C-alpha positions as CSV (number, residue, x, y, z in Angstrom):
1,M,-43.0,-8.0,77.3
2,T,-42.4,-11.3,79.0
3,Q,-40.0,-13.6,77.0
4,P,-40.7,-17.3,76.7
5,R,-38.8,-19.4,79.3
6,G,-36.2,-21.8,78.1
7,R,-36.2,-25.4,79.4
8,L,-33.5,-27.3,81.2
9,Y,-33.8,-31.1,81.0
10,L,-32.4,-32.8,84.1
11,L,-31.0,-36.3,83.9
12,Y,-31.3,-38.7,86.8
13,H,-30.4,-42.4,87.0
14,E,-30.9,-44.2,90.3
15,L,-32.5,-43.2,93.6
16,R,-31.8,-44.7,97.0
17,P,-33.0,-44.0,100.5
18,N,-29.4,-43.6,101.8
19,R,-26.3,-41.8,100.5
20,S,-24.0,-43.6,98.1
21,D,-20.5,-42.7,97.0
22,Y,-21.4,-43.5,93.4
23,S,-22.1,-40.1,91.9
24,Y,-25.0,-41.4,89.7
25,V,-27.1,-42.2,92.8
26,V,-29.3,-39.5,94.3
27,E,-31.0,-39.9,97.7
28,T,-34.7,-40.2,97.6
29,G,-35.1,-37.4,100.1
30,K,-33.0,-35.1,98.0
31,F,-35.0,-36.0,94.9
32,E,-38.2,-34.9,96.7
33,K,-36.6,-31.6,97.6
34,H,-35.5,-31.2,93.9
35,V,-39.1,-31.9,92.7
36,D,-40.5,-29.4,95.2
37,L,-38.0,-26.8,93.9
38,F,-39.0,-27.5,90.3
39,L,-42.7,-27.0,91.1
40,K,-41.9,-23.7,92.8
41,L,-39.9,-22.5,89.9
42,R,-42.5,-23.6,87.3
43,N,-45.1,-21.6,89.2
44,A,-42.9,-18.5,89.6
45,D,-43.5,-15.4,87.5
46,G,-39.8,-14.9,86.8
47,L,-37.8,-15.8,83.8
48,G,-35.9,-18.7,85.3
49,L,-35.5,-21.9,83.4
50,W,-38.4,-24.4,83.3
51,P,-37.1,-27.7,84.7
52,E,-37.9,-31.0,83.1
53,I,-37.1,-34.4,84.7
54,T,-35.7,-37.4,82.8
55,F,-34.3,-40.8,83.9
56,D,-32.0,-43.1,82.0
57,D,-31.5,-46.9,82.1
58,G,-34.8,-48.1,83.8
59,H,-33.5,-48.8,87.3
60,I,-36.2,-50.3,89.6
61,S,-35.9,-47.2,91.9
62,N,-37.5,-45.2,89.1
63,F,-40.7,-47.1,89.8
64,E,-40.3,-47.7,93.5
65,C,-38.9,-44.3,94.6
66,A,-39.4,-41.7,91.8
67,L,-42.9,-42.6,90.7
68,P,-44.6,-42.0,94.1
69,V,-42.9,-38.6,94.4
70,L,-43.9,-37.6,90.9
71,Q,-47.5,-38.8,91.4
72,S,-48.0,-37.0,94.7
73,R,-47.0,-33.8,92.9
74,A,-48.7,-34.4,89.6
75,I,-45.4,-34.2,87.7
76,Q,-44.7,-36.0,84.4
77,A,-41.2,-37.2,83.7
78,R,-39.5,-39.0,80.8
79,F,-38.0,-42.5,81.4
80,F,-35.6,-43.8,78.9
81,I,-35.4,-47.6,79.1
82,T,-32.5,-50.0,78.3
83,V,-34.8,-52.5,76.7
84,G,-32.7,-55.6,76.8
85,W,-32.3,-55.2,80.6
86,T,-36.0,-55.0,81.2
87,G,-37.1,-58.1,83.1
88,Q,-33.6,-59.6,82.7
89,R,-31.2,-57.7,84.8
90,R,-31.4,-57.6,88.6
91,G,-32.1,-54.1,90.0
92,Y,-34.0,-53.0,86.9
93,M,-37.7,-52.7,86.1
94,G,-39.6,-55.6,84.6
95,W,-42.4,-55.2,82.0
96,Q,-45.1,-55.1,84.7
97,E,-43.5,-52.1,86.5
98,L,-42.9,-50.4,83.1
99,R,-46.5,-50.9,82.1
100,E,-47.6,-49.4,85.4
101,L,-45.2,-46.5,84.9
102,H,-46.8,-45.9,81.5
103,R,-50.4,-46.2,82.8
104,A,-49.5,-43.6,85.5
105,G,-49.0,-41.1,82.7
106,Q,-45.2,-41.0,82.6
107,L,-43.5,-40.7,79.3
108,I,-41.4,-43.7,78.0
109,G,-38.5,-43.5,75.5
110,A,-35.7,-45.9,74.4
111,H,-32.2,-46.0,75.7
112,G,-30.9,-48.7,73.4
113,W,-31.1,-52.4,73.7
114,S,-27.9,-53.2,75.6
115,H,-26.6,-49.8,76.5
116,A,-23.9,-50.2,73.9
117,L,-22.1,-47.0,72.8
118,L,-23.8,-46.3,69.4
119,T,-20.7,-44.8,67.9
120,H,-19.1,-48.3,68.2
121,C,-21.9,-50.1,66.5
122,N,-22.0,-51.5,63.0
123,A,-25.2,-51.3,60.9
124,S,-26.7,-54.5,62.2
125,E,-25.9,-53.6,65.8
126,L,-27.4,-50.2,65.3
127,H,-30.6,-51.9,64.0
128,R,-30.8,-54.0,67.2
129,E,-30.0,-51.0,69.5
130,L,-32.4,-48.6,67.8
131,V,-35.1,-50.5,65.8
132,N,-35.5,-53.6,68.0
133,A,-35.6,-51.5,71.1
134,R,-38.3,-49.2,69.8
135,L,-40.5,-52.0,68.4
136,T,-40.2,-54.1,71.6
137,L,-41.3,-51.1,73.7
138,E,-44.2,-50.4,71.4
139,D,-45.3,-54.0,71.4
140,K,-45.1,-54.4,75.2
141,L,-46.6,-51.0,76.1
142,R,-49.0,-50.6,73.2
143,T,-47.9,-47.0,72.6
144,S,-45.8,-45.1,70.1
145,I,-42.1,-44.6,71.0
146,T,-40.5,-41.6,69.3
147,T,-37.8,-40.5,71.7
148,M,-34.3,-41.9,72.2
149,S,-31.6,-41.2,74.9
150,L,-28.1,-41.8,73.7
151,P,-26.1,-44.3,75.9
152,G,-23.1,-42.6,77.3
153,G,-24.1,-39.5,75.4
154,R,-22.0,-40.7,72.5
155,Y,-23.1,-39.8,69.0
156,N,-21.9,-38.6,65.6
157,R,-23.6,-37.8,62.3
158,R,-24.0,-41.5,61.4
159,V,-25.7,-42.3,64.7
160,L,-28.1,-39.3,64.4
161,T,-29.1,-40.4,60.9
162,A,-29.6,-44.0,62.1
163,C,-31.9,-42.7,65.0
164,R,-34.0,-40.8,62.5
165,E,-34.3,-43.7,60.2
166,A,-35.3,-45.9,63.1
167,G,-38.3,-43.7,63.8
168,Y,-37.1,-41.4,66.5
169,T,-38.1,-37.8,66.2
170,Q,-36.3,-36.5,69.3
171,I,-32.8,-37.5,70.5
172,F,-31.7,-36.7,74.0
173,T,-28.0,-36.1,74.7
174,S,-25.9,-35.4,77.8
175,I,-24.8,-31.9,76.7
176,P,-25.7,-29.5,79.6
177,R,-27.5,-26.6,77.8
178,T,-30.9,-24.9,77.8
179,E,-33.5,-25.7,75.2
180,P,-36.2,-23.6,73.5
181,D,-39.8,-24.5,73.9
182,P,-40.7,-26.6,72.0
183,A,-37.3,-28.3,72.1
184,A,-35.3,-29.1,68.9
185,P,-34.8,-32.6,67.5
186,T,-31.6,-32.9,69.5
187,V,-32.0,-32.1,73.2
188,G,-29.3,-31.4,75.8
189,R,-29.6,-32.4,79.5
190,L,-27.8,-31.6,82.7
191,N,-26.7,-34.8,84.5
192,I,-27.7,-34.6,88.2
193,R,-25.2,-36.1,90.6
194,G,-25.6,-37.1,94.2
195,D,-23.1,-34.5,95.4
196,M,-25.0,-31.5,93.8
197,S,-26.6,-29.4,96.5
198,L,-30.1,-28.0,96.3
199,Q,-28.6,-24.5,96.5
200,W,-26.4,-25.1,93.5
201,I,-29.3,-26.5,91.4
202,T,-31.3,-23.5,92.3
203,K,-28.6,-21.2,91.0
204,V,-28.4,-23.1,87.7
205,L,-32.1,-22.5,87.1
206,Q,-32.1,-18.8,88.0
207,P,-32.3,-16.0,85.3
208,G,-29.0,-14.9,84.0
209,S,-27.0,-17.8,85.6
210,N,-23.7,-18.4,83.8
211,L,-23.2,-21.8,85.5
212,L,-24.6,-23.7,82.5
213,S,-22.2,-22.1,80.0
214,G,-19.3,-23.2,82.3
215,L,-20.7,-26.7,82.4
216,E,-21.0,-26.9,78.7
217,R,-17.3,-25.9,78.4
218,Q,-16.4,-28.6,80.8
219,Y,-18.4,-31.0,78.7
220,Q,-16.5,-30.0,75.6
221,M,-13.2,-30.6,77.4
222,K,-14.4,-34.1,78.5
223,A,-15.3,-34.8,74.9
224,A,-11.8,-33.9,73.9
225,A,-10.4,-36.2,76.6
226,K,-12.5,-39.1,75.3
227,S,-11.1,-38.5,71.8
228,L,-7.6,-38.5,73.1
229,L,-7.8,-41.4,75.6
230,G,-10.3,-43.6,73.6
231,D,-13.6,-44.8,75.1
232,R,-12.2,-47.8,77.0
233,L,-9.5,-45.9,78.9
234,Y,-11.8,-42.9,79.5
235,E,-14.4,-45.2,81.0
236,K,-11.9,-46.6,83.4
237,V,-10.9,-43.1,84.5
238,W,-14.5,-42.1,84.7
239,A,-15.4,-45.1,86.8
240,L,-12.6,-44.2,89.3
241,L,-13.6,-40.6,89.5
242,N,-17.3,-41.3,90.0
243,R,-16.7,-44.3,92.3
244,K,-18.7,-46.5,90.0
245,E,-19.9,-49.7,91.8
246,T,-19.0,-53.2,90.7
247,E,-21.7,-55.8,89.9
248,T,-21.2,-57.2,93.4
249,D,-21.7,-53.7,95.0
250,M,-24.9,-53.3,93.0
251,R,-26.2,-56.7,94.0
252,E,-25.5,-55.8,97.7
253,A,-27.3,-52.4,97.3
254,A,-30.3,-54.1,95.8
255,D,-30.5,-56.5,98.8
256,K,-30.6,-53.6,101.3
Protein backbone atom coordinates (compact mmCIF):
# COMPACT_ATOMS: atom_id res chain seq x y z
CA MET A 1 0.00 0.00 0.00
CA THR A 2 1.40 3.39 -0.99
CA GLN A 3 2.48 5.47 1.99
CA PRO A 4 1.77 9.23 2.16
CA ARG A 5 4.70 11.31 0.97
CA GLY A 6 6.43 13.64 3.37
CA ARG A 7 7.06 17.24 2.40
CA LEU A 8 10.34 19.11 2.28
CA TYR A 9 10.01 22.89 2.51
CA LEU A 10 12.83 24.64 0.66
CA LEU A 11 14.00 28.10 1.67
CA TYR A 12 15.19 30.67 -0.89
CA HIS A 13 16.10 34.32 -0.38
CA GLU A 14 17.32 36.20 -3.44
CA LEU A 15 17.58 35.40 -7.17
CA ARG A 16 19.92 37.04 -9.67
CA PRO A 17 20.58 36.53 -13.39
CA ASN A 18 24.28 36.02 -12.70
CA ARG A 19 26.33 34.09 -10.17
CA SER A 20 27.18 35.66 -6.81
CA ASP A 21 29.70 34.62 -4.16
CA TYR A 22 27.09 35.36 -1.49
CA SER A 23 25.67 31.95 -0.65
CA TYR A 24 22.08 33.18 -0.18
CA VAL A 25 21.84 34.19 -3.85
CA VAL A 26 20.63 31.61 -6.38
CA GLU A 27 20.92 32.24 -10.13
CA THR A 28 17.55 32.61 -11.86
CA GLY A 29 18.47 29.95 -14.41
CA LYS A 30 19.28 27.51 -11.62
CA PHE A 31 16.00 28.33 -9.89
CA GLU A 32 14.10 27.49 -13.10
CA LYS A 33 15.83 24.11 -13.20
CA HIS A 34 14.96 23.56 -9.53
CA VAL A 35 11.28 24.30 -10.19
CA ASP A 36 11.22 21.95 -13.19
CA LEU A 37 12.73 19.25 -10.99
CA PHE A 38 10.10 19.87 -8.30
CA LEU A 39 7.32 19.55 -10.87
CA LYS A 40 8.77 16.28 -12.13
CA LEU A 41 9.05 14.87 -8.61
CA ARG A 42 5.54 15.97 -7.68
CA ASN A 43 4.17 14.13 -10.69
CA ALA A 44 6.23 10.99 -10.11
CA ASP A 45 4.68 7.82 -8.73
CA GLY A 46 7.54 7.14 -6.32
CA LEU A 47 7.78 7.85 -2.64
CA GLY A 48 10.22 10.74 -2.86
CA LEU A 49 9.59 13.87 -0.86
CA TRP A 50 7.08 16.45 -2.09
CA PRO A 51 9.01 19.74 -2.50
CA GLU A 52 7.49 23.04 -1.34
CA ILE A 53 9.01 26.46 -2.14
CA THR A 54 9.35 29.32 0.34
CA PHE A 55 11.12 32.70 0.25
CA ASP A 56 12.25 34.85 3.17
CA ASP A 57 12.74 38.64 3.44
CA GLY A 58 10.75 40.03 0.47
CA HIS A 59 13.59 40.84 -1.93
CA ILE A 60 12.48 42.48 -5.20
CA SER A 61 13.83 39.49 -7.13
CA ASN A 62 11.02 37.43 -5.60
CA PHE A 63 8.64 39.48 -7.72
CA GLU A 64 10.78 40.19 -10.77
CA CYS A 65 12.49 36.80 -11.16
CA ALA A 66 10.70 34.14 -9.11
CA LEU A 67 7.07 35.05 -9.84
CA PRO A 68 7.32 34.68 -13.67
CA VAL A 69 8.94 31.24 -13.24
CA LEU A 70 6.27 30.13 -10.79
CA GLN A 71 3.38 31.49 -12.87
CA SER A 72 4.59 29.84 -16.06
CA ARG A 73 4.51 26.48 -14.27
CA ALA A 74 1.38 27.08 -12.15
CA ILE A 75 3.28 26.64 -8.88
CA GLN A 76 2.33 28.30 -5.63
CA ALA A 77 5.04 29.33 -3.15
CA ARG A 78 5.12 30.99 0.27
CA PHE A 79 6.67 34.44 0.62
CA PHE A 80 7.58 35.62 4.13
CA ILE A 81 7.90 39.39 4.26
CA THR A 82 10.01 41.63 6.49
CA VAL A 83 7.22 44.17 6.80
CA GLY A 84 9.22 47.21 7.92
CA TRP A 85 11.43 46.88 4.82
CA THR A 86 8.48 46.91 2.41
CA GLY A 87 8.51 50.10 0.37
CA GLN A 88 11.33 51.43 2.58
CA ARG A 89 14.49 49.49 1.84
CA ARG A 90 16.19 49.54 -1.52
CA GLY A 91 16.18 46.19 -3.27
CA TYR A 92 13.01 44.97 -1.57
CA MET A 93 9.41 44.84 -2.72
CA GLY A 94 7.02 47.73 -2.27
CA TRP A 95 3.34 47.33 -1.46
CA GLN A 96 2.35 47.38 -5.14
CA GLU A 97 4.61 44.42 -5.96
CA LEU A 98 3.43 42.60 -2.86
CA ARG A 99 -0.22 43.13 -3.78
CA GLU A 100 0.44 41.81 -7.28
CA LEU A 101 2.23 38.80 -5.80
CA HIS A 102 -0.81 38.13 -3.63
CA ARG A 103 -3.26 38.63 -6.52
CA ALA A 104 -1.23 36.12 -8.54
CA GLY A 105 -2.24 33.47 -6.00
CA GLN A 106 1.01 33.27 -4.07
CA LEU A 107 0.88 32.78 -0.28
CA ILE A 108 2.06 35.60 1.98
CA GLY A 109 3.35 35.30 5.54
CA ALA A 110 5.25 37.48 7.99
CA HIS A 111 9.00 37.53 8.66
CA GLY A 112 8.91 40.07 11.45
CA TRP A 113 8.97 43.86 11.24
CA SER A 114 12.70 44.61 11.19
CA HIS A 115 14.26 41.13 10.92
CA ALA A 116 15.30 41.34 14.57
CA LEU A 117 16.24 38.06 16.23
CA LEU A 118 13.12 37.33 18.26
CA THR A 119 15.07 35.68 21.07
CA HIS A 120 16.64 39.11 21.78
CA CYS A 121 13.32 40.99 21.91
CA ASN A 122 11.52 42.17 25.02
CA ALA A 123 7.71 42.07 25.25
CA SER A 124 7.09 45.39 23.47
CA GLU A 125 9.61 44.55 20.74
CA LEU A 126 7.98 41.15 20.21
CA HIS A 127 4.62 42.91 19.84
CA ARG A 128 6.06 45.12 17.09
CA GLU A 129 7.82 42.27 15.32
CA LEU A 130 4.85 39.90 15.48
CA VAL A 131 1.55 41.74 15.96
CA ASN A 132 2.33 44.97 14.08
CA ALA A 133 3.82 42.98 11.21
CA ARG A 134 0.75 40.75 10.91
CA LEU A 135 -1.80 43.57 11.20
CA THR A 136 0.03 45.74 8.65
CA LEU A 137 0.15 42.90 6.13
CA GLU A 138 -3.54 42.17 6.68
CA ASP A 139 -4.45 45.83 6.28
CA LYS A 140 -2.38 46.36 3.13
CA LEU A 141 -3.28 43.06 1.43
CA ARG A 142 -6.82 42.61 2.74
CA THR A 143 -6.20 38.99 3.63
CA SER A 144 -5.64 36.90 6.74
CA ILE A 145 -1.99 36.33 7.73
CA THR A 146 -1.48 33.22 9.85
CA THR A 147 2.08 32.07 9.04
CA MET A 148 5.37 33.37 10.41
CA SER A 149 8.98 32.67 9.44
CA LEU A 150 11.50 33.16 12.23
CA PRO A 151 14.31 35.64 11.38
CA GLY A 152 17.64 33.88 11.61
CA GLY A 153 15.75 30.74 12.57
CA ARG A 154 16.09 31.78 16.23
CA TYR A 155 13.41 30.77 18.70
CA ASN A 156 12.72 29.45 22.16
CA ARG A 157 9.60 28.57 24.12
CA ARG A 158 8.88 32.24 24.88
CA VAL A 159 9.08 33.18 21.19
CA LEU A 160 6.80 30.32 20.11
CA THR A 161 4.26 31.31 22.76
CA ALA A 162 4.40 34.95 21.59
CA CYS A 163 3.87 33.84 17.97
CA ARG A 164 0.76 31.87 18.90
CA GLU A 165 -0.59 34.75 20.99
CA ALA A 166 0.03 37.10 18.04
CA GLY A 167 -2.30 35.03 15.87
CA TYR A 168 0.07 32.78 13.94
CA THR A 169 -1.01 29.17 13.55
CA GLN A 170 2.10 27.91 11.74
CA ILE A 171 5.72 28.84 12.44
CA PHE A 172 8.46 28.18 9.88
CA THR A 173 11.99 27.50 11.13
CA SER A 174 15.36 26.80 9.48
CA ILE A 175 15.68 23.22 10.72
CA PRO A 176 16.37 20.94 7.71
CA ARG A 177 13.86 18.12 8.16
CA THR A 178 10.90 16.49 6.46
CA GLU A 179 7.36 17.31 7.49
CA PRO A 180 4.16 15.26 7.44
CA ASP A 181 1.18 16.30 5.36
CA PRO A 182 -0.46 18.35 6.72
CA ALA A 183 2.53 19.95 8.39
CA ALA A 184 2.73 20.47 12.14
CA PRO A 185 2.43 23.93 13.77
CA THR A 186 6.25 24.25 13.69
CA VAL A 187 7.70 23.59 10.22
CA GLY A 188 11.31 22.84 9.28
CA ARG A 189 12.95 23.99 6.04
CA LEU A 190 16.10 23.32 4.04
CA ASN A 191 18.00 26.50 3.19
CA ILE A 192 18.96 26.44 -0.51
CA ARG A 193 22.33 28.01 -1.24
CA GLY A 194 23.75 29.09 -4.55
CA ASP A 195 26.49 26.46 -4.44
CA MET A 196 24.08 23.50 -4.17
CA SER A 197 23.97 21.51 -7.40
CA LEU A 198 20.80 20.23 -9.04
CA GLN A 199 22.12 16.69 -8.63
CA TRP A 200 22.58 17.17 -4.89
CA ILE A 201 19.07 18.60 -4.46
CA THR A 202 17.71 15.65 -6.45
CA LYS A 203 19.42 13.21 -4.06
CA VAL A 204 17.98 15.00 -1.01
CA LEU A 205 14.46 14.51 -2.35
CA GLN A 206 14.86 10.83 -3.25
CA PRO A 207 13.28 7.99 -1.22
CA GLY A 208 15.55 6.68 1.51
CA SER A 209 18.06 9.53 1.26
CA ASN A 210 20.07 10.01 4.44
CA LEU A 211 21.35 13.44 3.45
CA LEU A 212 18.71 15.29 5.45
CA SER A 213 19.54 13.51 8.68
CA GLY A 214 23.16 14.58 8.23
CA LEU A 215 22.08 18.16 7.57
CA GLU A 216 19.94 18.15 10.69
CA ARG A 217 22.94 17.01 12.73
CA GLN A 218 24.97 19.86 11.23
CA TYR A 219 22.19 22.25 12.18
CA GLN A 220 22.33 21.07 15.79
CA MET A 221 26.10 21.58 15.80
CA LYS A 222 25.63 25.13 14.49
CA ALA A 223 23.03 25.76 17.19
CA ALA A 224 25.59 24.68 19.78
CA ALA A 225 28.17 27.01 18.22
CA LYS A 226 25.73 29.91 18.41
CA SER A 227 25.22 29.19 22.07
CA LEU A 228 28.95 29.10 22.76
CA LEU A 229 29.95 32.09 20.64
CA GLY A 230 26.90 34.27 21.19
CA ASP A 231 24.81 35.65 18.33
CA ARG A 232 26.99 38.68 17.54
CA LEU A 233 30.25 36.78 17.17
CA TYR A 234 28.51 33.90 15.39
CA GLU A 235 26.97 36.35 12.88
CA LYS A 236 30.42 37.76 12.09
CA VAL A 237 31.80 34.26 11.48
CA TRP A 238 28.71 33.34 9.43
CA ALA A 239 29.05 36.48 7.28
CA LEU A 240 32.66 35.62 6.47
CA LEU A 241 31.94 31.99 5.64
CA ASN A 242 28.93 32.86 3.46
CA ARG A 243 30.59 35.92 1.88
CA LYS A 244 27.76 38.14 2.96
CA GLU A 245 27.67 41.37 1.01
CA THR A 246 27.92 44.82 2.55
CA GLU A 247 25.22 47.46 2.03
CA THR A 248 27.46 48.97 -0.69
CA ASP A 249 27.74 45.61 -2.44
CA MET A 250 23.95 45.19 -2.35
CA ARG A 251 23.36 48.67 -3.75
CA GLU A 252 25.76 47.94 -6.60
CA ALA A 253 24.03 44.61 -7.31
CA ALA A 254 20.65 46.36 -7.40
CA ASP A 255 22.00 48.79 -10.00
CA LYS A 256 23.12 46.03 -12.38
